[in-house]
Structures are given as C-alpha cells and as structure tokens.
Backbone as a printed PyTorch tensor [residue, N CA C, xyz], in Angstrom:
tensor([[[ -8.1740,   1.4020, -15.4050],
         [ -7.7750,   2.6850, -15.9430],
         [ -8.6860,   3.7630, -15.3510]],

        [[ -8.1050,   4.8750, -14.8950],
         [ -8.9120,   5.9650, -14.3300],
         [ -9.8770,   6.5390, -15.3680]],

        [[-10.9550,   7.0690, -14.8940],
         [-11.9830,   7.6290, -15.7680],
         [-11.4560,   8.8430, -16.5290]],

        [[-11.7430,   8.8830, -17.7980],
         [-11.3440,  10.0030, -18.6440],
         [-12.0140,  11.2760, -18.1320]],

        [[-11.2560,  12.3710, -18.0840],
         [-11.8030,  13.6370, -17.6420],
         [-11.6640,  13.8750, -16.1460]],

        [[-11.2600,  12.8610, -15.3980],
         [-11.0660,  13.0110, -13.9530],
         [ -9.6300,  13.4710, -13.7020]],

        [[ -9.3690,  14.1890, -12.6130],
         [ -8.0090,  14.6520, -12.3420],
         [ -6.9870,  13.5150, -12.2630]],

        [[ -7.3940,  12.3760, -11.7530],
         [ -6.4510,  11.2670, -11.6210],
         [ -6.3120,  10.4330, -12.8940]],

        [[ -6.9120,  10.8730, -13.9760],
         [ -6.7090,  10.1910, -15.2550],
         [ -5.2940,  10.4560, -15.7660]],

        [[ -4.6650,  11.5160, -15.2760],
         [ -3.3210,  11.8920, -15.7000],
         [ -2.2890,  11.1670, -14.8330]],

        [[ -1.4270,  10.3720, -15.4640],
         [ -0.4150,   9.6140, -14.7390],
         [  0.4850,  10.5360, -13.9210]],

        [[  0.8810,  11.6610, -14.4650],
         [  1.7500,  12.5890, -13.7410],
         [  1.0570,  13.1030, -12.4730]],

        [[ -0.2400,  13.3300, -12.5390],
         [ -0.9870,  13.7940, -11.3620],
         [ -1.0160,  12.6990, -10.3000]],

        [[ -1.2180,  11.4600, -10.7010],
         [ -1.2270,  10.3500,  -9.7360],
         [  0.1320,  10.1840,  -9.0780]],

        [[  1.2030,  10.2820,  -9.8700],
         [  2.5470,  10.1720,  -9.3140],
         [  2.8290,  11.2980,  -8.3300]],

        [[  2.3890,  12.5070,  -8.6580],
         [  2.6010,  13.6510,  -7.7670],
         [  1.8620,  13.4530,  -6.4500]],

        [[  0.6340,  12.9500,  -6.5110],
         [ -0.1390,  12.7200,  -5.2920],
         [  0.5300,  11.6880,  -4.3930]],

        [[  1.0150,  10.6110,  -4.9800],
         [  1.6530,   9.5510,  -4.2080],
         [  2.9910,  10.0200,  -3.6370]],

        [[  3.6980,  10.8670,  -4.3680],
         [  5.0290,  11.2960,  -3.9290],
         [  4.9980,  12.1350,  -2.6570]],

        [[  3.8730,  12.7470,  -2.3300],
         [  3.8060,  13.5930,  -1.1330],
         [  3.2290,  12.8660,   0.0790]],

        [[  2.9080,  11.5860,  -0.0620],
         [  2.3880,  10.8260,   1.0760],
         [  3.4910,  10.5440,   2.0840]],

        [[  3.1900,  10.6760,   3.3400],
         [  4.0910,  10.2770,   4.4180],
         [  3.6720,   8.8580,   4.7940]],

        [[  4.3220,   7.8730,   4.1790],
         [  3.9070,   6.4850,   4.3430],
         [  4.0550,   5.9980,   5.7840]],

        [[  5.0470,   6.4860,   6.5060],
         [  5.2010,   6.0910,   7.9060],
         [  4.0090,   6.5810,   8.7280]],

        [[  3.6100,   7.8400,   8.5320],
         [  2.4740,   8.3840,   9.2760],
         [  1.1760,   7.7000,   8.8530]],

        [[  1.0220,   7.4300,   7.5680],
         [ -0.1580,   6.7260,   7.0810],
         [ -0.2580,   5.3430,   7.7240]],

        [[  0.8660,   4.6460,   7.8210],
         [  0.8870,   3.3360,   8.4710],
         [  0.5360,   3.4340,   9.9430]],

        [[  1.0340,   4.4720,  10.6200],
         [  0.7080,   4.6580,  12.0360],
         [ -0.7840,   4.8790,  12.2330]],

        [[ -1.3780,   5.6630,  11.3780],
         [ -2.8160,   5.9280,  11.4840],
         [ -3.6080,   4.6510,  11.1870]],

        [[ -3.2020,   3.9310,  10.1380],
         [ -3.9360,   2.7380,   9.7210],
         [ -3.8780,   1.6190,  10.7650]],

        [[ -2.7890,   1.5580,  11.5330],
         [ -2.6280,   0.4650,  12.4970],
         [ -2.7430,   0.9240,  13.9410]],

        [[ -3.1500,   2.1550,  14.1420],
         [ -3.2560,   2.6640,  15.5080],
         [ -1.9080,   2.7480,  16.1910]],

        [[ -0.8360,   2.9210,  15.3980],
         [  0.5090,   3.0330,  15.9560],
         [  1.1320,   1.7120,  16.3550]],

        [[  0.4650,   0.5970,  16.0540],
         [  0.9590,  -0.7060,  16.4850],
         [  1.5440,  -1.5480,  15.3510]],

        [[  1.5270,  -1.0160,  14.1460],
         [  2.0330,  -1.7830,  13.0060],
         [  3.4960,  -1.5130,  12.7570]],

        [[  4.0420,  -2.2270,  11.8130],
         [  5.4120,  -1.9870,  11.3880],
         [  5.5000,  -2.2520,   9.8910]],

        [[  6.4800,  -1.6600,   9.2280],
         [  6.5880,  -1.8260,   7.7770],
         [  6.7920,  -3.2960,   7.3850]],

        [[  6.2590,  -3.6500,   6.2410],
         [  6.4330,  -5.0100,   5.7270],
         [  7.8960,  -5.2220,   5.3470]],

        [[  8.3690,  -6.4260,   5.5400],
         [  9.7340,  -6.7590,   5.1550],
         [  9.7690,  -7.6720,   3.9310]],

        [[  8.6100,  -8.1850,   3.5530],
         [  8.5200,  -9.0180,   2.3560],
         [  7.0780,  -9.0550,   1.8870]],

        [[  6.9040,  -9.5150,   0.6850],
         [  5.5700,  -9.6090,   0.1050],
         [  5.2770, -11.0790,  -0.1210]],

        [[  4.0770, -11.4860,   0.1790],
         [  3.6910, -12.8680,  -0.0460],
         [  3.0900, -13.4600,   1.2070]],

        [[  2.9000, -14.7220,   1.1640],
         [  2.3170, -15.3860,   2.3160],
         [  3.2400, -16.5030,   2.7700]],

        [[  3.0410, -16.9220,   3.9660],
         [  3.8410, -18.0030,   4.5230],
         [  3.4250, -19.3110,   3.8520]],

        [[  4.4010, -20.1320,   3.5440],
         [  4.1030, -21.4210,   2.9140],
         [  3.2260, -22.2550,   3.8370]],

        [[  2.2240, -22.9240,   3.2970],
         [  1.3380, -23.7300,   4.1480],
         [  2.0910, -24.8990,   4.7710]],

        [[  1.7090, -25.2180,   5.9880],
         [  2.3070, -26.3670,   6.6830],
         [  1.6880, -27.6560,   6.1380]],

        [[  2.4820, -28.7050,   6.0890],
         [  1.9510, -29.9890,   5.6360],
         [  1.1830, -30.6550,   6.7510]],

        [[  0.1340, -31.3200,   6.3780],
         [ -0.6340, -32.0840,   7.3640],
         [  0.1640, -33.3200,   7.7320]],

        [[  0.1390, -33.7210,   8.9870],
         [  0.8390, -34.9660,   9.3670],
         [  0.1560, -36.1570,   8.6900]],

        [[  0.9450, -37.1460,   8.3800],
         [  0.3830, -38.3610,   7.7430],
         [  0.1820, -39.4430,   8.7350]]])
C-alpha cells in the first residue's frame, strides 16, 4: 500500500499516471528498440530429463 500523505496514495492519481504512459515507447527504451510485446504470461514448461 502506498504511503499515506504521498501523491500516489490516491488510487485515482495512480490510474491517471499509468493512463498517460506510452507503453510502446517505454518498451523501446527499456529494450534498446530490440524487444517486442509479450504474447503470454508465464514460463515455459520444464523439459523432462531423459531416463
């Protein structure tokens, strides 16, 4: 939970801040322009060891 008295303690303020983000540009900056949007969440199932 955000700290009481801080600007981001207000849920409406947090939603407003997130709503103006350009997620495509943020992703480009974070990955040096080499990333791409995720298509799913999670991890790949582990491979079984040969017996």
